[in-house]
N, C-alpha and C positions, 0 to 999 in steps of 0.2 A: 192753821196752827200745827206746829210740828208735834208728832206723837212721840212720847218717851218710850223707847223700846222696852226698857225694864218694866215699866208699869203696864205695858201692853201684853206681856207674856200670858196672863190668864186668858185673854181673847185668842191668842195664838194657839194655846193648848186646847181651847174649846173648838176652834176651827179644825185642828188636827183630829180631835175626837169625832167631829162631824164627818170628816173625810173618811176615816176608818169605818165609821158606822155605815155610811152610804155604800162604800165599796163592798163591805162584808155582806150586807143584806142583799144588795144587787147581785153579787156573785152567787149566793145561795139560791135566790129565786131564778136567776138566769140559767143556772145549772139544772134546776128542776124542769125548766123548759127545754134547754138545749140537749140534755142527755137523751131523753126519749126521742126527740126530734132527730138527733144524730144517728141513733140506733135505727130508726125508721128509714132514714136515707140510705143506710148501708144494706139493710135486709130486703128492701123493696127495689133496689137497682137491678140492672141486668145481671143475671146469674147469681142474684142474692138468694138468701135462704127463703124469703117469701116474695119472690119477684112479682112486682105489680107496677107496670109502667105508668098507669094513671095516677096512683098514689104518689109514686116517686116524682113525677113531673109536677104535680100540684105542690108538694112539699118543697121541691127544689126551687120552684118559682117564688114561693112565699119567702124562703130564706134569702134568695138572691135579691128580692125586692127590698127587704128590710136592710140588707147589707149595703145596698147601693145608696141609701139615704145618709148623708153626713149627719153626725150626731147633733150639731148645733141646729140644723134644720128640723130634725126629728123632735128636738127639745121644744121648739116653738110650735111645730105643727100639732102636737098632741096636748097642748095646754088645756083645751076643754076636757079631754079625757083625764088629765092629771087632776083638774079641779073636781071632776066627778068622783074620782077614786079616793082622793085624800083631803078634799075640801079646800085646797089652796094651790096656788101655782108657784109659790116661792118657798124656800126652806129645804131642809134635808129630806123630809118625807116626799116632797114634790119632785125633787131631783131623782129620787130612786126609781120612779115610774119610767121615765125615758131611758134611764140606765139599764133597766131590766129588758125593755123592748129592744134596745140597741145591742145588748150583749147576748141575749138568748140565741138569735140566729148565728151569731159569730161563734158561740160555744158549740152550737150544733155542727158547724163545719169542722171545728177542732176535734170534736168527738168522732165525727165521720172519718177524718184523717187518721186518728189513732186506731180505730177499728179496722180500717182498710190495710193497716200495716201488720195485722195479725197474720201469722203464717197459715196459709191455706191448708197445709198438711195437717195441722192440729184440728181444724174444722172437719176435714175429711175423715180423720181418725175417729172423732166423736160421732160422726154420722154412721160410720161403719159399725160402731158399737150400739147403734140403735137409739141414740139420743134424739129427743125431739128438738124442733127449732128453738123453742123457748129455753130448753135446757142448754143448748149450744150458746145462746145469747148470754144467759146469766152465769153459766159455769165454765164457758170457754172464752167467748169473745171479750166480755168485760174484764174478767180476771187477767187475761193475757195482755190487755191493753192498759191496765191500771197505771203502770209506770209512766207511759207516754201521756195518758190522760192527766196525770198530776202535773207534768210539765206544761201541757197545753192550757190547763186551768190557771197555771201561774202566769202564762202569757195573757190570758183573759183578764186576770186580776190587775195586771200592770196597765192594760188598756183601759180598765175601769178607773184607775187612778187618774189617768190623763183626761178621760171623759168627765169625771167628777170635777176636775179643775175648770173645764169648759162650762160646766153648769153655773159657774160663778157669774157668767155674763147676764143671766136672768135671775140673779139672787138665789142661786141654789144652795148657798151655804158652803162651809168647808174652806179649805185653804185657797181654792180658786177664787171664791167670793172675796176673801180677805185680800188676796193679791190684786184683784181688780179694783176693789173699793178704796184701798189705801195705797198699794204700791203703784197702781196705774193712774187712777183718777186724782189722787192727792199727792202724787210724786214722792211717796215715802219709800225711797230706794232701799233703806235698811230692812223694812218689812217685806218688800219684794224678795230680797236676797234670802231672808230667813225662810219664807214660804217655799222658795225653790229648793233650798237645802233640805227642808223637811220632806218635801215630795221625793227628792232623790233618796233620802234615808228610807222612806216607806217602800219605794220600789226595790231598793237593795234588800230590804228585809223580806219582802214577798218572794223575791227570786231565791234568796238563801233557803227559805222554808220550802219552796217548791222543789229545789234541787235535792234537799235532804229527804223529803217524802218520796220523790221519784227513785232515789238511790235505795231507800229502805224497801219500797214496793218491788223493785227489780230483784231483790234478794229472796223474796217470798216464794 
C-alpha cells in the first residue's frame, strides 16, 4: 500500500528528532571519552609533557583497534552490551551505545591532531615561566587548539549522522531506519528522497555551526 507523503510527515519529523537526539547525545558522550584520551595520547608520546611509552602504546593500540572495526560490524557485535546497558537492542537509546563506542576513539584522534598542531614555542614559553604540566594542558594546549577542535568535532558530528543512518539496518530508529523500512523495503521512493534531503540539511547545518564556532574561537 502506497504511503501518502503528506500524511506521513509526522513520522518523518519524529525520525528527524530521533536522528538529532542520537547524534547529540552520542557526540557529547563520545567527546567526554575522546577528549581526555586524545590529551593522554599527546602528553605521553615521545617528547611529550608526560612521556610514558607503555601508557602511550596501550592507548594507541586501543584507539586503533576500535577505529579498525566498521560501524555496522561493531553495531552487531556489541548487541549483548547494548541490551545490558539500555535494556533493548533496538530504538534510539540502543543505537546510541555503539555510536559512542565508535566515535570516542575517532574523536580522540581528532583531538590528538588538534593538540599536535599547537605551536611548540608557546609550550616552551609556558615551561620557561614555571608552569606545571597540568597548567600547560589546561591553560595553553587546549585553549590554543579550541578553534581546530571545534572544526574537528564538526567532522565527528557529520560522521555520526552517517553512522546513525546505518543504525537503521538493525532498527536503530531515526531517518536511516525510515529510509530502510519504507524507502528500500517498501520501494517508497518519495520517502527515500525526503530522508536523503533531510540528512543533507542536517549535515549542512552542523557544518555551518562548526565553521561559525571555529571562527569565533579563533578571534579569542
